[in-house]
SEPAMI-460508 format. One record per residue: x, y, z of N, C-alpha, C in turn; residue in one letter; residue number from 1. Coordinates in pm, whole numbers. Layout:
N
SITE      n.x      n.y      n.z     ca.x     ca.y     ca.z      c.x      c.y      c.z   residu   num
SITE        X        Y        Z        X        Y        Z        X        Y        Z        A   NUM
...
//
This chain:
279
SITE      n.x      n.y      n.z     ca.x     ca.y     ca.z      c.x      c.y      c.z   residu   num
SITE    -5737     9507    20245    -5551     9486    20107    -5566     9322    20074        M     1
SITE    -5553     9379    19932    -5544     9296    19823    -5467     9134    19867        S     2
SITE    -5476     9065    19812    -5397     8973    19800    -5261     8977    19774        G     3
SITE    -5219     9083    19689    -5061     9128    19630    -5013     9161    19740        A     4
SITE    -5040     9272    19738    -5042     9401    19862    -5032     9315    20024        S     5
SITE    -5115     9250    20066    -5110     9175    20151    -4944     9070    20166        G     6
SITE    -4921     9035    20032    -4825     8930    20050    -4695     9025    20078        D     7
SITE    -4653     9137    20023    -4554     9254    20036    -4570     9262    20175        E     8
SITE    -4666     9280    20194    -4636     9335    20321    -4606     9238    20446        A     9
SITE    -4669     9105    20405    -4576     8956    20499    -4459     8980    20465        S    10
SITE    -4406     9021    20354    -4282     8980    20383    -4152     9114    20408        R    11
SITE    -4214     9234    20370    -4126     9299    20438    -4155     9294    20620        R    12
SITE    -4210     9260    20674    -4232     9220    20807    -4120     9091    20817        F    13
SITE    -4132     8979    20766    -4040     8898    20732    -3912     8916    20734        L    14
SITE    -3888     9008    20624    -3742     9058    20627    -3652     9094    20699        A    15
SITE    -3773     9131    20807    -3647     9233    20895    -3615     9097    21045        A    16
SITE    -3627     8993    21015    -3592     8940    21119    -3492     8821    21051        F    17
SITE    -3400     8782    21151    -3295     8696    21113    -3259     8558    21143        R    18
SITE    -3259     8476    21106    -3196     8339    21183    -3138     8337    21340        V    19
SITE    -3211     8308    21411    -3138     8311    21548    -3235     8417    21655        G    20
SITE    -3300     8485    21596    -3362     8599    21642    -3471     8546    21723        D    21
SITE    -3523     8592    21805    -3628     8530    21880    -3749     8671    21913        F    22
SITE    -3867     8522    21884    -4000     8650    21895    -4107     8575    21945        C    23
SITE    -4197     8620    21985    -4358     8636    22037    -4448     8604    21944        G    24
SITE    -4551     8559    22012    -4707     8547    21885    -4813     8436    21993        G    25
SITE    -4901     8440    21928    -5008     8372    22003    -5050     8267    21894        I    26
SITE    -5039     8101    21951    -5093     8011    21881    -5207     8033    21820        A    27
SITE    -5263     8014    21674    -5352     8043    21633    -5424     7908    21590        A    28
SITE    -5337     7826    21577    -5413     7724    21534    -5355     7545    21542        E    29
SITE    -5386     7452    21612    -5253     7308    21642    -5322     7225    21583        V    30
SITE    -5255     7182    21519    -5242     7036    21454    -5152     6936    21458        S    31
SITE    -5164     6819    21424    -5068     6706    21392    -4945     6772    21325        R    32
SITE    -4976     6862    21256    -4875     6917    21153    -4796     6993    21233        R    33
SITE    -4860     7058    21344    -4782     7149    21402    -4825     7311    21428        G    34
SITE    -4809     7410    21468    -4835     7494    21548    -4830     7647    21435        V    35
SITE    -4929     7705    21390    -4928     7825    21348    -4884     7940    21437        S    36
SITE    -4850     8020    21415    -4825     8138    21513    -4873     8266    21442        V    37
SITE    -4952     8338    21487    -4960     8513    21498    -4851     8566    21536        T    38
SITE    -4753     8635    21472    -4639     8699    21571    -4685     8812    21596        L    39
SITE    -4628     8894    21704    -4659     8980    21730    -4585     9162    21631        D    40
SITE    -4693     9195    21622    -4703     9303    21496    -4701     9300    21445        G    41
SITE    -4786     9158    21360    -4849     9155    21192    -4972     9060    21277        F    42
SITE    -5062     9095    21220    -5165     9035    21345    -5253     8956    21193        T    43
SITE    -5248     8995    21077    -5335     8971    20990    -5363     8830    20926        K    44
SITE    -5259     8762    20993    -5275     8603    20924    -5140     8575    20999        R    45
SITE    -5123     8434    21017    -5036     8384    21090    -4924     8357    21001        P    46
SITE    -4818     8370    21092    -4673     8384    20959    -4568     8297    21008        L    47
SITE    -4572     8242    21147    -4515     8163    21202    -4551     8020    21239        G    48
SITE    -4475     7914    21214    -4484     7778    21190    -4368     7708    21312        F    49
SITE    -4451     7617    21426    -4327     7550    21506    -4389     7395    21429        V    50
SITE    -4272     7325    21391    -4343     7167    21393    -4351     7113    21476        G    51
SITE    -4361     6979    21485    -4410     6917    21610    -4272     6864    21686        P    52
SITE    -4179     6843    21598    -4036     6828    21622    -3934     6998    21736        L    53
SITE    -4012     7001    21682    -3945     7182    21736    -4035     7244    21838        D    54
SITE    -4143     7145    21895    -4210     7215    22015    -4105     7191    22151        L    55
SITE    -4069     7048    22159    -4038     7059    22268    -3914     6929    22332        S    56
SITE    -3837     6948    22376    -3714     6827    22420    -3774     6730    22501        W    57
SITE    -3866     6807    22575    -3934     6714    22705    -4045     6675    22645        C    58
SITE    -3977     6532    22573    -4127     6431    22522    -4202     6344    22625        K    59
SITE    -4190     6359    22729    -4254     6275    22813    -4326     6321    22919        F    60
SITE    -4430     6374    22942    -4470     6407    22814    -4495     6508    22695        P    61
SITE    -4469     6530    22571    -4494     6648    22500    -4551     6703    22577        A    62
SITE    -4490     6895    22528    -4569     6975    22581    -4641     7015    22504        A    63
SITE    -4737     7048    22521    -4921     7079    22475    -4916     7212    22478        A    64
SITE    -4959     7277    22358    -4983     7391    22296    -5135     7449    22299        V    65
SITE    -5200     7546    22318    -5338     7550    22323    -5347     7717    22190        E    66
SITE    -5492     7658    22143    -5509     7813    22078    -5507     7907    22164        V    67
SITE    -5457     7998    22125    -5446     8164    22209    -5342     8140    22326        G    68
SITE    -5276     8028    22293    -5159     8030    22425    -5038     8144    22363        Q    69
SITE    -4978     8246    22450    -4861     8278    22419    -4768     8194    22435        R    70
SITE    -4648     8213    22326    -4518     8155    22280    -4429     8223    22246        I    71
SITE    -4339     8197    22318    -4158     8251    22215    -4093     8131    22156        T    72
SITE    -4032     8188    22100    -3961     8113    21978    -3863     8158    21940        A    73
SITE    -3742     8048    21890    -3612     8103    21816    -3666     8071    21655        E    74
SITE    -3621     8183    21565    -3626     8217    21404    -3531     8094    21417        V    75
SITE    -3544     7984    21296    -3473     7869    21262    -3457     7897    21091        T    76
SITE    -3547     7946    21032    -3594     7937    20911    -3671     8008    20858        A    77
SITE    -3624     8109    20752    -3722     8236    20656    -3744     8204    20542        I    78
SITE    -3860     8186    20489    -3915     8160    20355    -3972     8340    20303        D    79
SITE    -3938     8404    20292    -4019     8518    20218    -4057     8516    20088        L    80
SITE    -4052     8410    19996    -4155     8368    19908    -4302     8336    19983        D    81
SITE    -4292     8233    20059    -4390     8143    20096    -4459     8192    20247        R    82
SITE    -4385     8363    20255    -4457     8416    20361    -4427     8330    20484        G    83
SITE    -4359     8287    20514    -4332     8199    20668    -4188     8188    20715        K    84
SITE    -4217     8207    20849    -4078     8163    20942    -4105     8019    21015        A    85
SITE    -3988     7950    21040    -3984     7829    21080    -3947     7876    21248        W    86
SITE    -4025     7831    21333    -3961     7880    21496    -3994     7734    21573        L    87
SITE    -3897     7734    21697    -3855     7635    21758    -3884     7727    21901        S    88
SITE    -3956     7608    21964    -3978     7657    22110    -3901     7575    22197        M    89
SITE    -3815     7479    22147    -3759     7446    22210    -3646     7513    22284        A    90
SITE    -3590     7617    22189    -3490     7657    22168    -3471     7779    22298        A    91
SITE    -3620     7827    22264    -3644     7889    22434    -3666     7804    22552        T    92
SITE    -3706     7706    22557    -3756     7636    22688    -3625     7560    22738        E    93
SITE    -3533     7582    22665    -3373     7517    22717    -3316     7640    22611        N    94
SITE    -3286     7738    22724    -3196     7831    22638    -3069     7776    22630        G    95
SITE    -3033     7784    22801    -2835     7744    22795    -2813     7629    22680        D    96
SITE    -2892     7523    22697    -2862     7429    22621    -2839     7446    22444        L    97
SITE    -2947     7499    22419    -2955     7522    22283    -2853     7628    22243        W    98
SITE    -2793     7704    22338    -2670     7803    22274    -2544     7766    22273        A    99
SITE    -2535     7652    22345    -2436     7561    22412    -2404     7486    22287        F   100
SITE    -2539     7407    22217    -2537     7319    22099    -2475     7380    21971        L   101
SITE    -2582     7512    21966    -2559     7584    21863    -2407     7667    21830        K   102
SITE    -2352     7641    21964    -2183     7742    21904    -2092     7627    21909        S   103
SITE    -2123     7458    21884    -2030     7382    21850    -2011     7411    21736        R   104
SITE    -1882     7344    21669    -1828     7342    21546    -1808     7212    21483        R   105
SITE    -1843     7163    21372    -1801     7015    21336    -1663     7014    21322        V   106
SITE    -1591     6879    21343    -1481     6812    21387    -1441     6875    21498        G   107
SITE    -1548     6977    21622    -1454     7029    21742    -1437     6908    21825        E   108
SITE    -1382     6890    21921    -1334     6754    22003    -1407     6801    22142        T   109
SITE    -1526     6705    22158    -1562     6748    22316    -1565     6566    22408        L   110
SITE    -1550     6591    22525    -1542     6468    22603    -1624     6426    22739        S   111
SITE    -1604     6333    22753    -1714     6325    22846    -1690     6146    22920        G   112
SITE    -1815     6146    22979    -1807     6018    22995    -1955     5922    22959        R   113
SITE    -1974     5812    22897    -2047     5741    22868    -2174     5738    22995        I   114
SITE    -2240     5737    22970    -2357     5786    23079    -2477     5647    23045        A   115
SITE    -2535     5557    22922    -2593     5502    22882    -2542     5457    22782        S   116
SITE    -2609     5315    22756    -2561     5219    22635    -2694     5146    22624        I   117
SITE    -2754     5235    22451    -2898     5201    22424    -2850     5119    22316        E   118
SITE    -3007     5026    22284    -2989     4970    22113    -2938     5069    21998        R   119
SITE    -2994     5188    22013    -2980     5286    21889    -2856     5372    21927        S   120
SITE    -2755     5325    22030    -2655     5443    22075    -2626     5435    22207        G   121
SITE    -2521     5554    22229    -2489     5591    22337    -2466     5709    22383        V   122
SITE    -2523     5719    22502    -2567     5861    22586    -2387     5937    22612        F   123
SITE    -2354     6023    22605    -2210     6093    22686    -2274     6219    22755        V   124
SITE    -2220     6163    22889    -2271     6317    22953    -2156     6432    22956        A   125
SITE    -2166     6529    22907    -2024     6613    22873    -1956     6645    22972        L   126
SITE    -1814     6713    23011    -1785     6758    23070    -1804     6932    23060        D   127
SITE    -1830     6966    22951    -1836     7098    22965    -1973     7087    22926        D   128
SITE    -2097     7207    22978    -2200     7180    22913    -2314     7164    23027        G   129
SITE    -2417     7227    22994    -2524     7183    23111    -2587     7075    23031        P   130
SITE    -2672     7005    23158    -2727     6868    23129    -2838     6847    23029        G   131
SITE    -2902     6805    22999    -3047     6747    22889    -3174     6693    23001        H   132
SITE    -3269     6764    22954    -3365     6771    23059    -3457     6654    23053        P   133
SITE    -3426     6561    22932    -3487     6375    22924    -3382     6270    22926        V   134
SITE    -3262     6276    22856    -3199     6184    22831    -3064     6204    22933        F   135
SITE    -3021     6113    22966    -2899     6072    23047    -2758     6181    23029        P   136
SITE    -2722     6212    22892    -2638     6278    22823    -2673     6377    22705        G   137
SITE    -2619     6453    22683    -2629     6597    22585    -2586     6471    22484        V   138
SITE    -2441     6412    22499    -2409     6363    22361    -2427     6260    22280        G   139
SITE    -2457     6212    22201    -2488     6103    22112    -2415     5978    21997        F   140
SITE    -2397     5943    22047    -2322     5850    21935    -2433     5716    21876        I   141
SITE    -2413     5733    21756    -2494     5633    21731    -2430     5532    21682        T   142
SITE    -2453     5389    21657    -2380     5262    21651    -2283     5282    21552        I   143
SITE    -2297     5294    21411    -2190     5347    21363    -2092     5417    21392        P   144
SITE    -2074     5516    21443    -1989     5594    21502    -1890     5583    21590        E   145
SITE    -1913     5472    21665    -1843     5411    21734    -1698     5398    21754        L   146
SITE    -1694     5311    21662    -1514     5251    21588    -1548     5205    21448        T   147
SITE    -1440     5226    21370    -1457     5136    21258    -1408     4996    21241        W   148
SITE    -1398     4935    21317    -1414     4785    21314    -1473     4719    21346        R   149
SITE    -1506     4576    21287    -1636     4531    21300    -1601     4480    21432        P   150
SITE    -1800     4480    21490    -1823     4440    21665    -1985     4397    21683        F   151
SITE    -1965     4332    21751    -2138     4272    21774    -2172     4357    21862        E   152
SITE    -2123     4415    21974    -2272     4509    22044    -2195     4623    22108        T   153
SITE    -2215     4739    22134    -2182     4892    22135    -2072     4860    22338        A   154
SITE    -2126     4745    22408    -2039     4720    22505    -1931     4629    22484        S   155
SITE    -1947     4664    22323    -1786     4561    22329    -1678     4691    22286        D   156
SITE    -1723     4778    22283    -1683     4919    22255    -1630     5013    22353        I   157
SITE    -1728     5024    22431    -1703     5123    22537    -1822     5080    22694        V   158
SITE    -1750     5122    22794    -1862     5096    22900    -1903     5215    22997        Q   159
SITE    -2031     5196    23069    -2081     5317    23110    -1968     5348    23225        V   160
SITE    -1969     5478    23207    -1851     5549    23335    -1735     5562    23231        G   161
SITE    -1670     5510    23092    -1582     5545    23027    -1530     5668    23037        Q   162
SITE    -1433     5747    23004    -1447     5854    22949    -1386     5864    22789        H   163
SITE    -1433     5936    22735    -1406     5919    22594    -1404     6094    22524        V   164
SITE    -1328     6098    22401    -1347     6209    22383    -1374     6168    22237        S   165
SITE    -1451     6253    22161    -1541     6248    22002    -1558     6340    21945        C   166
SITE    -1501     6326    21794    -1552     6479    21732    -1712     6470    21751        G   167
SITE    -1727     6596    21694    -1861     6709    21680    -1946     6658    21557        F   168
SITE    -2010     6583    21498    -2071     6572    21386    -2182     6719    21393        L   169
SITE    -2321     6736    21454    -2382     6774    21422    -2478     6837    21538        Q   170
SITE    -2546     6948    21560    -2641     6961    21651    -2803     6901    21589        F   171
SITE    -2827     6827    21662    -2934     6755    21685    -3055     6813    21712        D   172
SITE    -3121     6895    21668    -3216     7007    21735    -3372     6947    21748        T   173
SITE    -3381     6807    21684    -3534     6757    21743    -3509     6696    21884        T   174
SITE    -3363     6650    21883    -3364     6590    22065    -3310     6666    22121        N   175
SITE    -3247     6782    22064    -3108     6846    22169    -3017     6768    22184        G   176
SITE    -2941     6714    22137    -2825     6604    22111    -2734     6739    22022        E   177
SITE    -2636     6670    22094    -2497     6681    22021    -2444     6508    21951        A   178
SITE    -2485     6530    21828    -2422     6457    21765    -2252     6395    21770        R   179
SITE    -2250     6288    21806    -2080     6251    21816    -2038     6156    21751        L   180
SITE    -1916     6148    21727    -1786     6009    21654    -1736     5968    21734        S   181
SITE    -1713     5850    21792    -1564     5806    21857    -1509     5775    21778        L   182
SITE    -1525     5728    21641    -1460     5670    21579    -1384     5791    21466        R   183
SITE    -1442     5912    21471    -1354     6022    21403    -1190     6058    21479        A   184
SITE    -1189     6049    21639    -1055     6051    21649     -993     5930    21654        T   185
SITE    -1016     5803    21588     -947     5699    21542     -928     5721    21393        Q   186
SITE     -766     5676    21403     -723     5648    21185     -844     5531    21175        P   187
SITE     -835     5554    21096     -943     5472    20967     -828     5352    20899        D   188
SITE     -880     5206    20924     -804     5136    20885     -812     5095    20794        P   189
SITE     -922     5147    20680     -909     5128    20558     -849     5193    20481        F   190
SITE     -838     5311    20485     -747     5408    20460     -600     5362    20431        Q   191
SITE     -558     5320    20541     -432     5278    20558     -398     5166    20481        T   192
SITE     -511     5058    20465     -525     4931    20408     -487     4985    20264        F   193
SITE     -612     5060    20228     -579     5100    20063     -469     5198    20002        A   194
SITE     -350     5236    20076     -227     5322    20073     -158     5221    20063        E   195
SITE     -167     5104    20116      -88     5024    20101      -75     4864    20035        N   196
SITE     -168     4911    19961     -202     4763    19879     -269     4797    19741        T   197
SITE     -268     4719    19630     -309     4737    19506     -406     4676    19465        T   198
SITE     -433     4668    19357     -562     4594    19274     -449     4507    19219        V   199
SITE     -518     4332    19233     -432     4243    19183     -361     4168    19331        G   200
SITE     -336     4224    19394     -234     4181    19532     -363     4070    19528        Q   201
SITE     -234     3952    19600     -348     3828    19648     -291     3835    19784        T   202
SITE     -432     3792    19891     -432     3789    20032     -468     3638    20063        L   203
SITE     -427     3627    20187     -494     3530    20223     -583     3588    20365        L   204
SITE     -715     3559    20347     -831     3561    20439     -893     3497    20491        G   205
SITE     -976     3514    20580    -1088     3411    20727    -1226     3465    20644        Q   206
SITE    -1297     3352    20596    -1452     3397    20603    -1522     3422    20691        V   207
SITE    -1575     3507    20683    -1680     3591    20831    -1803     3611    20826        T   208
SITE    -1819     3603    20721    -2040     3621    20684    -2061     3569    20575        K   209
SITE    -2158     3489    20528    -2230     3438    20409    -2362     3519    20377        L   210
SITE    -2373     3584    20272    -2482     3614    20220    -2511     3586    20081        L   211
SITE    -2672     3601    20032    -2687     3576    19893    -2612     3624    19820        P   212
SITE    -2580     3739    19813    -2483     3793    19740    -2321     3728    19704        V   213
SITE    -2273     3678    19830    -2179     3630    19835    -2097     3609    19966        G   214
SITE    -1940     3640    19939    -1928     3637    20128    -1790     3691    20157        A   215
SITE    -1829     3741    20256    -1715     3867    20329    -1599     3745    20381        F   216
SITE    -1487     3835    20359    -1393     3805    20392    -1264     3913    20461        V   217
SITE    -1235     3848    20551    -1183     3976    20621     -986     3942    20636        Q   218
SITE     -924     4023    20613     -828     4058    20513     -719     4113    20600        V   219
SITE     -747     4190    20658     -659     4223    20820     -747     4238    20945        T   220
SITE     -681     4261    21028     -758     4239    21153     -925     4346    21159        K   221
SITE     -903     4469    21029    -1003     4563    21065    -1084     4561    20914        D   222
SITE    -1016     4547    20821    -1103     4518    20680    -1142     4390    20649        V   223
SITE    -1242     4439    20612    -1333     4281    20526    -1358     4335    20392        D   224
SITE    -1351     4241    20327    -1394     4250    20150    -1525     4188    20121        G   225
SITE    -1584     4188    20008    -1691     4110    19968    -1622     4045    19796        L   226
SITE    -1664     3913    19852    -1662     3824    19746    -1744     3802    19671        V   227
SITE    -1798     3811    19573    -1911     3819    19502    -1929     3697    19456        H   228
SITE    -2071     3656    19437    -2141     3512    19391    -2040     3453    19288        L   229
SITE    -2053     3514    19194    -1989     3492    19041    -1830     3493    19046        Q   230
SITE    -1771     3561    19194    -1610     3535    19207    -1513     3447    19318        E   231
SITE    -1649     3347    19314    -1657     3238    19439    -1563     3141    19353        L   232
SITE    -1577     3075    19251    -1561     2969    19143    -1582     3031    19010        A   233
SITE    -1494     2927    18939    -1501     2944    18825    -1678     2880    18759        W   234
SITE    -1738     2782    18851    -1818     2712    18735    -1948     2822    18881        T   235
SITE    -2078     2780    18811    -2172     2837    18917    -2228     2819    18962        A   236
SITE    -2206     2904    19070    -2269     2847    19222    -2431     2942    19275        V   237
SITE    -2474     2859    19334    -2615     2910    19329    -2604     2981    19488        A   238
SITE    -2483     2938    19562    -2527     2994    19722    -2355     2972    19780        A   239
SITE    -2305     3075    19824    -2187     3047    19866    -2165     2910    19962        P   240
SITE    -2233     2915    20066    -2184     2786    20101    -2156     2671    20060        E   241
SITE    -2190     2681    19931    -2178     2542    19854    -2032     2494    19794        E   242
SITE    -1967     2655    19858    -1802     2617    19809    -1739     2691    19920        V   243
SITE    -1771     2751    20066    -1706     2797    20122    -1812     2840    20251        V   244
SITE    -1772     2831    20392    -1784     2814    20503    -1717     2913    20609        Q   245
SITE    -1786     2952    20686    -1761     3065    20759    -1609     3014    20866        V   246
SITE    -1537     3068    20895    -1404     3053    20945    -1281     2990    20849        G   247
SITE    -1353     2956    20734    -1233     2888    20608    -1154     2979    20597        E   248
SITE    -1030     2986    20584     -926     3050    20552     -922     2998    20382        R   249
SITE     -928     3150    20296     -894     3143    20134     -828     3246    20151        I   250
SITE     -785     3213    20010     -668     3332    19930     -778     3367    19839        M   251
SITE     -750     3521    19822     -862     3598    19715     -729     3658    19651        V   252
SITE     -807     3735    19555     -702     3844    19465     -794     3980    19485        V   253
SITE     -737     4103    19534     -792     4222    19523     -834     4279    19397        I   254
SITE     -994     4305    19368    -1019     4351    19243    -1057     4483    19189        T   255
SITE    -1123     4532    19320    -1140     4684    19359    -1151     4751    19481        E   256
SITE    -1062     4888    19480    -1032     4929    19633    -1116     5102    19612        I   257
SITE    -1225     5102    19690    -1285     5252    19686    -1294     5264    19825        D   258
SITE    -1219     5392    19852    -1173     5414    20005    -1301     5483    20005        P   259
SITE    -1309     5585    19892    -1449     5727    19943    -1562     5595    20039        E   260
SITE    -1602     5491    19954    -1747     5421    20001    -1664     5309    20079        R   261
SITE    -1554     5276    20116    -1499     5188    20196    -1503     5099    20166        R   262
SITE    -1529     5026    20042    -1558     4897    20019    -1444     4804    19915        R   263
SITE    -1425     4729    19965    -1311     4663    19889    -1375     4510    19809        L   264
SITE    -1301     4486    19719    -1391     4416    19623    -1278     4297    19573        S   265
SITE    -1326     4166    19630    -1202     4032    19615    -1256     3930    19549        L   266
SITE    -1210     3835    19464    -1203     3729    19398    -1117     3594    19439        S   267
SITE    -1184     3511    19500    -1158     3389    19461    -1103     3296    19387        R   268
SITE    -1174     3321    19250    -1155     3232    19133    -1029     3319    19097        R   269
SITE    -1014     3426    19079     -839     3455    19018     -776     3469    19125        Q   270
SITE     -790     3396    19268     -667     3362    19365     -650     3227    19290        A   271
SITE     -727     3141    19246     -723     3018    19206     -658     3018    19069        S   272
SITE     -656     3065    19015     -582     3050    18884     -435     3118    18895        T   273
SITE     -418     3197    18992     -271     3230    19033     -227     3167    19080        A   274
SITE     -281     3053    19157     -219     2969    19225     -194     2870    19124        L   275
SITE     -251     2797    18998     -217     2719    18934     -110     2752    18858        E   276
SITE      -83     2878    18827       10     2899    18745      134     2918    18785        C   277
SITE      125     2944    18956      257     2908    19026      341     2801    19015        L   278
SITE      231     2684    18998      242     2567    19070      356     2461    18917        S   279
//
């Protein structure tokens, strides 16, 4: 069979598949990149491929695949031009869990109890659905998704055993997790702030952090803004600690409000000019 006719044959064969279909085959090659699979019904060359992150969710130890081994997997993507079908063995290894996570919709509310607090985030044991083969919970909340307000550690926001309701963000097919957001169920204080303040308004705030680029100032309980180095004083300033200290309360003027990026820009020097005009 010529190369052109072979490519056409592989395209016709793969065109019969749909994402979500289950298929079987034989592992033809195993490498660090993944597993090439000779699919049932097309033996001329391997058309299936299982990436290293789609082999198994049971990572301790990772599932081993040997050349010649029969596997069953779910089709996750098809590229007819390249003549390749991407597969997931994890989908068949944990069928109930895969089906549960795949049926979730973005924005859907899921509830459960905090199962574990880790450095990277928080595991949630969901009230509905199967358990996870490795982790203490199917749900996972990354640190930024815990709350809108500033905090030091995850335990400042949640405790093990606490019952929470979260918004569903995505199905993490790498780890078999439901990525969740606790803050999605809470009003965004920055949006409320943006709706009730205007550029040019003068506020009293407290310096919370000093960085080489400037100083962060807390203007409400849940909203911080940045005073850039050049906006700290009318004279040249090499470092923010030359003119302000953490904990100090200062007057600032709002110079920019960016609701989409949740950024607030402030100026201390403009506030000093405004105060001089009033005196």
